[in-house]
C-alpha positions as MATLAB code, in Angstrom:
seq = 'MKKVYFKTFGCRTNQFDTQVMMSRLGSYKLASSEEEADIIVVNSCTVTNGADSGVRGYINQVHRLYGDRRILLTGCGAHTKGESLFETGKVHGVFGHSEKERVTKFLGSDERFYEIGDLKHVDTTVVEQFVGKSRAFIKIQEGCSFRCSYCIIPYVRGNARSLDEEQILEQVRRLAANGFGEFILTGTNVGSYGIDRGSSIAKLLGRMSLIRGVRRIRIGSLEPVQITEEFKELLDEPWMAKHLHIALQHTSDRMLKIMNRRNRYPEDLELFEEIAGHGYAIGTDFIVGHPGEDEAAWEEAIGRIEKLPLTHIHAFTYSKRDGTPSAVMKPQIPGNVAKARHRELTTLVKKKNLAFRRGLKAPLDILVESEKEGRYIGLDQYFNKVAIASDRDLRGEWIRLESFEAGEEMNRGNF';
ca = [
      61.027 -160.796 -174.788;
      58.666 -159.901 -171.761;
      60.059 -157.743 -168.990;
      59.528 -158.204 -165.213;
      59.808 -155.645 -162.491;
      60.090 -156.780 -158.881;
      58.957 -154.503 -156.016;
      60.123 -155.744 -152.674;
      58.606 -154.741 -149.401;
      60.002 -155.529 -145.922;
      62.942 -157.395 -144.498;
      66.305 -158.713 -145.947;
      64.857 -162.047 -146.173;
      62.434 -160.892 -148.743;
      65.297 -159.028 -150.551;
      67.076 -162.491 -150.769;
      63.743 -164.037 -152.011;
      63.581 -161.603 -154.716;
      67.225 -162.411 -155.875;
      66.248 -165.991 -155.875;
      63.326 -165.249 -158.254;
      65.787 -162.910 -160.361;
      68.118 -165.793 -160.768;
      65.273 -168.039 -162.011;
      63.921 -165.588 -164.716;
      64.882 -167.824 -167.602;
      63.993 -166.071 -170.978;
      62.365 -163.092 -169.222;
      64.270 -159.813 -168.937;
      64.691 -157.880 -165.732;
      62.889 -154.411 -165.947;
      64.329 -151.383 -164.007;
      60.892 -149.690 -163.533;
      57.231 -150.391 -163.540;
      56.892 -148.234 -166.709;
      58.978 -150.453 -168.864;
      57.609 -153.787 -167.479;
      55.040 -156.098 -168.846;
      54.657 -158.030 -165.600;
      55.197 -156.639 -161.949;
      55.920 -159.220 -159.132;
      55.081 -157.817 -155.615;
      57.116 -159.531 -152.885;
      54.937 -158.279 -149.890;
      55.261 -157.824 -146.104;
      52.591 -158.339 -143.551;
      54.340 -157.691 -140.473;
      51.879 -155.044 -139.265;
      48.256 -153.814 -140.730;
      50.363 -150.802 -141.856;
      52.509 -153.114 -143.958;
      49.490 -154.649 -145.568;
      48.025 -151.153 -146.435;
      51.352 -150.115 -148.185;
      51.123 -153.150 -150.362;
      47.634 -152.577 -151.145;
      48.326 -148.934 -151.870;
      51.306 -149.916 -154.152;
      48.926 -152.267 -156.300;
      46.206 -149.697 -156.421;
      48.777 -147.196 -157.664;
      50.103 -149.503 -160.450;
      46.438 -149.966 -161.531;
      45.920 -146.356 -161.666;
      49.072 -145.470 -163.494;
      49.793 -148.670 -165.508;
      46.433 -150.305 -165.910;
      47.540 -153.005 -168.382;
      50.413 -154.318 -166.336;
      50.001 -157.983 -164.958;
      50.491 -158.163 -161.252;
      51.600 -161.094 -159.445;
      51.673 -161.277 -155.545;
      53.897 -163.318 -153.416;
      55.784 -162.952 -150.026;
      54.254 -162.943 -146.544;
      51.277 -160.952 -147.589;
      50.049 -163.543 -149.917;
      49.218 -165.903 -146.812;
      47.038 -163.109 -145.241;
      45.712 -160.682 -147.914;
      46.361 -162.817 -151.054;
      43.015 -164.450 -151.209;
      41.098 -161.167 -151.049;
      43.330 -159.237 -153.488;
      42.913 -162.367 -155.872;
      38.956 -162.401 -155.518;
      38.634 -158.798 -156.064;
      40.639 -158.936 -159.066;
      43.424 -156.717 -157.996;
      46.146 -159.200 -158.950;
      46.377 -161.782 -161.764;
      47.815 -164.432 -159.498;
      49.116 -165.251 -155.983;
      51.967 -167.621 -155.075;
      53.583 -168.356 -151.660;
      57.002 -168.585 -150.448;
      57.417 -172.360 -151.305;
      56.536 -171.704 -154.903;
      59.026 -168.807 -155.648;
      61.469 -171.003 -157.395;
      58.722 -171.802 -160.038;
      58.470 -168.122 -160.823;
      58.655 -168.745 -164.556;
      55.572 -171.009 -164.536;
      53.651 -168.203 -163.030;
      54.999 -165.439 -165.274;
      53.847 -167.400 -168.341;
      50.391 -168.239 -166.999;
      47.640 -166.546 -168.974;
      45.293 -168.110 -166.721;
      44.580 -166.486 -163.209;
      46.030 -168.590 -160.424;
      46.151 -168.923 -156.748;
      48.932 -171.344 -155.449;
      49.754 -170.683 -151.966;
      51.924 -173.686 -151.348;
      52.932 -174.853 -147.965;
      55.069 -173.502 -144.976;
      57.657 -176.257 -144.849;
      59.679 -175.656 -148.030;
      63.299 -175.036 -147.980;
      65.139 -173.156 -150.783;
      67.437 -175.054 -153.083;
      68.462 -172.101 -155.317;
      72.122 -171.053 -155.130;
      72.165 -167.329 -155.793;
      75.329 -166.063 -157.471;
      74.694 -162.289 -157.892;
      72.947 -159.433 -156.175;
      71.670 -156.997 -158.502;
      72.564 -153.424 -157.436;
      74.286 -154.595 -154.245;
      77.979 -154.507 -153.005;
      77.161 -156.594 -150.144;
      75.504 -160.155 -150.404;
      72.760 -161.369 -148.233;
      72.959 -165.139 -147.347;
      69.661 -166.620 -146.302;
      70.464 -169.497 -143.920;
      67.189 -170.372 -142.427;
      63.282 -169.886 -142.716;
      60.503 -169.471 -140.255;
      60.427 -169.170 -136.546;
      59.326 -171.402 -133.750;
      58.949 -168.491 -131.120;
      55.398 -167.214 -130.464;
      55.904 -163.625 -129.488;
      52.366 -162.133 -128.778;
      52.598 -159.170 -131.400;
      54.151 -161.160 -134.250;
      52.351 -162.793 -137.125;
      55.434 -164.016 -139.082;
      55.463 -167.695 -137.652;
      52.147 -168.153 -139.226;
      52.951 -166.925 -142.654;
      56.550 -168.356 -142.824;
      56.244 -171.514 -140.694;
      58.332 -172.845 -137.925;
      62.099 -172.590 -137.962;
      63.945 -174.789 -140.422;
      67.599 -174.473 -141.587;
      68.922 -174.414 -145.186;
      71.416 -177.149 -146.211;
      74.935 -176.048 -144.859;
      76.657 -177.212 -148.019;
      74.236 -175.230 -150.117;
      74.802 -172.078 -148.146;
      78.814 -172.543 -148.382;
      78.643 -173.159 -152.141;
      76.581 -169.848 -152.434;
      79.193 -168.042 -150.386;
      82.040 -169.618 -152.476;
      80.427 -168.446 -155.870;
      79.525 -164.851 -154.502;
      83.074 -164.552 -153.334;
      84.399 -165.659 -156.668;
      82.158 -162.967 -158.224;
      83.768 -160.199 -156.009;
      81.518 -160.031 -153.004;
      83.634 -159.729 -149.812;
      80.934 -158.768 -147.133;
      78.114 -161.293 -146.304;
      75.187 -160.732 -144.270;
      73.434 -163.775 -142.814;
      69.762 -163.344 -143.026;
      66.604 -165.328 -142.190;
      63.409 -165.157 -140.207;
      65.145 -166.153 -136.932;
      68.902 -166.462 -137.728;
      70.143 -167.570 -134.368;
      67.938 -170.812 -134.700;
      70.209 -171.952 -137.561;
      71.257 -175.458 -137.207;
      69.165 -176.757 -134.346;
      67.164 -178.923 -136.525;
      70.380 -180.329 -138.477;
      72.640 -181.046 -135.386;
      74.707 -177.910 -136.220;
      74.740 -174.294 -135.046;
      75.270 -170.771 -136.300;
      78.678 -170.547 -134.712;
      79.743 -173.721 -136.714;
      78.476 -172.355 -139.945;
      80.217 -169.176 -139.283;
      83.577 -170.884 -138.547;
      83.210 -172.760 -141.967;
      82.268 -169.689 -143.953;
      85.345 -167.795 -142.657;
      87.588 -170.371 -144.338;
      86.400 -169.523 -147.813;
      88.632 -167.508 -149.957;
      87.468 -163.968 -150.485;
      85.367 -163.749 -147.352;
      86.410 -160.436 -145.539;
      83.642 -159.701 -143.194;
      80.523 -161.412 -142.057;
      77.577 -159.594 -140.524;
      74.554 -161.396 -138.788;
      71.137 -160.055 -139.335;
      69.583 -160.357 -135.860;
      70.064 -162.680 -132.871;
      68.064 -163.490 -129.763;
      69.875 -163.303 -126.415;
      69.203 -166.834 -125.643;
      71.074 -167.797 -128.903;
      74.353 -166.391 -128.055;
      75.890 -169.335 -126.605;
      79.395 -169.861 -125.204;
      80.325 -171.426 -128.668;
      79.317 -168.256 -130.260;
      81.219 -166.090 -127.909;
      84.478 -167.941 -128.895;
      84.185 -166.163 -132.233;
      83.833 -162.538 -131.041;
      87.499 -161.777 -131.415;
      87.925 -163.371 -134.864;
      88.947 -160.715 -137.533;
      86.276 -161.595 -140.077;
      83.508 -160.834 -137.620;
      81.840 -157.401 -138.136;
      82.175 -155.605 -134.744;
      78.504 -155.203 -134.606;
      75.772 -157.419 -133.392;
      72.090 -156.823 -133.510;
      70.364 -158.511 -130.550;
      66.837 -158.196 -130.395;
      65.445 -157.302 -126.933;
      62.016 -155.656 -127.851;
      61.803 -154.039 -124.531;
      63.670 -153.540 -121.296;
      60.810 -153.835 -118.758;
      60.450 -157.503 -117.455;
      56.505 -156.977 -117.123;
      56.325 -155.817 -120.776;
      58.579 -158.712 -121.819;
      56.300 -161.237 -120.108;
      53.108 -159.620 -121.878;
      54.962 -159.794 -125.151;
      55.698 -163.538 -124.665;
      59.395 -162.922 -124.899;
      62.171 -165.358 -123.795;
      64.621 -162.690 -122.496;
      64.714 -160.726 -119.218;
      66.683 -157.488 -118.460;
      69.310 -158.735 -115.853;
      70.550 -161.288 -118.109;
      70.345 -158.961 -121.133;
      72.421 -156.382 -119.411;
      75.056 -158.900 -118.439;
      75.355 -160.165 -121.912;
      75.493 -156.654 -123.592;
      78.423 -155.717 -121.183;
      80.360 -158.836 -121.955;
      79.979 -158.275 -125.707;
      80.681 -154.599 -125.406;
      83.926 -155.711 -123.591;
      85.033 -157.173 -126.791;
      84.836 -153.660 -128.541;
      81.549 -154.248 -130.244;
      78.724 -151.780 -131.308;
      75.473 -153.358 -130.270;
      72.181 -152.775 -131.739;
      68.592 -153.863 -130.846;
      64.934 -153.901 -131.854;
      62.390 -152.030 -129.359;
      58.641 -151.845 -129.620;
      57.297 -148.601 -128.100;
      53.811 -148.338 -127.076;
      52.895 -152.102 -126.908;
      49.592 -152.548 -125.095;
      50.028 -152.404 -121.342;
      53.120 -150.230 -121.458;
      51.903 -147.778 -118.756;
      53.942 -144.829 -117.465;
      55.536 -146.926 -114.895;
      56.656 -149.568 -117.409;
      57.950 -146.870 -119.719;
      59.947 -145.057 -116.945;
      61.633 -148.359 -115.988;
      62.385 -149.124 -119.550;
      63.981 -145.888 -120.516;
      66.161 -146.067 -117.408;
      67.332 -149.420 -118.378;
      68.279 -148.334 -121.805;
      70.358 -145.717 -120.249;
      72.423 -148.478 -118.518;
      72.810 -150.752 -121.619;
      75.953 -150.301 -124.014;
      73.690 -149.692 -126.935;
      74.687 -147.951 -130.100;
      72.024 -148.713 -132.625;
      68.446 -148.952 -132.416;
      65.615 -150.164 -134.531;
      62.759 -148.853 -132.844;
      59.061 -149.430 -133.696;
      55.897 -147.633 -132.655;
      53.566 -150.699 -131.986;
      51.212 -151.184 -134.811;
      48.344 -153.740 -134.464;
      48.741 -156.966 -136.352;
      45.291 -158.625 -136.712;
      45.435 -162.229 -135.727;
      47.893 -161.906 -133.050;
      47.353 -162.075 -129.109;
      48.683 -158.468 -128.848;
      45.796 -157.223 -131.161;
      43.245 -157.628 -128.514;
      45.097 -156.574 -125.460;
      44.247 -153.664 -123.329;
      44.938 -151.130 -122.620;
      46.073 -149.603 -125.959;
      48.556 -146.785 -125.726;
      47.520 -143.403 -127.431;
      49.481 -142.715 -130.661;
      50.818 -139.253 -129.502;
      52.080 -141.040 -126.259;
      53.928 -143.823 -128.313;
      55.377 -141.270 -130.769;
      56.859 -139.204 -127.892;
      58.254 -142.321 -126.246;
      59.765 -143.336 -129.688;
      61.322 -139.939 -130.015;
      62.810 -139.906 -126.339;
      64.232 -143.448 -127.010;
      65.885 -142.685 -130.450;
      67.278 -139.474 -129.208;
      69.046 -141.231 -126.311;
      70.527 -144.034 -128.361;
      71.708 -141.593 -130.971;
      73.736 -139.806 -128.317;
      75.022 -143.112 -127.157;
      76.101 -143.821 -130.933;
      77.840 -140.535 -131.056;
      79.619 -141.106 -127.726;
      80.779 -144.679 -129.035;
      82.117 -143.127 -132.451;
      83.970 -140.378 -130.455;
      85.719 -142.831 -128.234;
      86.908 -145.103 -131.096;
      90.640 -145.433 -131.274;
      90.970 -148.211 -134.013;
      91.058 -147.432 -137.602;
      87.806 -147.931 -139.774;
      87.647 -150.621 -142.290;
      84.943 -149.660 -144.672;
      83.417 -151.133 -147.811;
      82.303 -148.176 -149.914;
      78.913 -148.609 -151.633;
      77.811 -145.322 -153.183;
      78.633 -141.692 -153.995;
      76.631 -138.661 -152.757;
      77.288 -135.114 -153.284;
      80.982 -135.591 -153.892;
      81.645 -137.963 -150.959;
      81.907 -141.747 -151.056;
      79.495 -143.471 -148.685;
      80.150 -146.816 -146.853;
      79.606 -148.788 -143.595;
      82.522 -149.553 -141.169;
      83.038 -152.625 -139.061;
      80.821 -151.199 -136.436;
      77.802 -150.664 -138.787;
      78.232 -147.002 -138.784;
      78.006 -144.884 -141.881;
      81.147 -142.930 -143.149;
      81.477 -140.268 -145.657;
      84.782 -140.163 -147.475;
      86.398 -137.427 -149.627;
      88.700 -138.613 -152.363;
      90.033 -137.723 -155.707;
      89.098 -141.223 -157.081;
      86.078 -143.185 -157.365;
      86.061 -145.616 -154.382;
      82.731 -147.447 -155.066;
      82.930 -151.123 -154.485;
      86.461 -150.766 -152.690;
      87.580 -151.678 -149.170;
      89.474 -148.931 -147.416;
      90.923 -148.369 -144.165;
      90.764 -144.737 -142.550;
      93.387 -144.413 -139.866;
      91.845 -140.898 -138.755;
      88.200 -139.652 -139.117;
      85.885 -137.137 -137.341;
      82.859 -138.329 -135.658;
      79.995 -136.063 -136.842;
      76.521 -135.876 -135.615;
      75.029 -138.161 -138.319;
      78.086 -140.019 -139.441;
      81.777 -140.375 -139.382;
      83.830 -138.163 -141.969;
      87.407 -138.643 -143.352;
      89.670 -138.269 -146.337;
      91.386 -140.970 -148.395;
];
């Protein structure tokens, strides 16, 4: 029986797509490492030129260490670099997003192949397990209809399209029956869910919450314009994780215009303050050093970050992505300047996070995921890491900490 190893790069959507392929392995066995595998499937990311380089570097390393392994390429990188990797013989075959549910066909192909598929496919697989996970990712949509100037993703995943609602709910039912209690909604542009089906993410959340076994629902990332009055009505529901990730990308209105974004700071500030008023931790994405970010724009941006009730940040130093409008914009920001700004931004939000954790009065509801150096590690409802000392094995359990200490890096407590 041949063994297959999956190497996954990039986002949670790719992690879900890998689980889809794992659930479709048929007679093939899952390998735990490249060394024991006969076939290696690379689920690639292409969000930046650097992401492409990482995938190429991994494939070259596999050739160097395990020259006889058959390598198949899928994921977003299949649409941008798949042809060149195929033509140079670096991979045995390439298949696109729309073809992943036919993975066994490709695993068994002795002939080299290039089947990129289309960008209109919608998954039909119901995933019942997540290998090595205590939380379940639920993919609810695919693609994005926005056209931010720095982003290649709409061109490799297509326009926004929603998965069937009944299929999503059936997936949640099966995963809940298999012991999963926390669900993370993921996709390319999660907040667009339902627009093409006469529904909405708020309606989906409401139906999910009624399924037995669902204890907490997190949402991968939302755009400010997608947080509607209907969505706000759910903010005080007990099953909602008290953390929202709302992608701003910048806080200078001039930069937001350059980036072809739909949000502007005055409305963003009002929205964040309203959500924080419900006791939420709030995270965001922020691109530092995008072309055109002069000193005045940066000073305005960092001053505005000070005013936002932010607790988490996913900050990127801008990396050129060939084929996007931003790639040819001027002036480019020197790397050392961008890194210094990145450090200033992350240091500021880290201080905000610590202040938020020190100010918490409510108990922490934690799903414990792992053990490290004698302490059990999990995430609370605010998406903050907690280290717990206990005399018994807590992995996979839900616990409530009535008292805790807010350390510099994470919360700590005893159970």
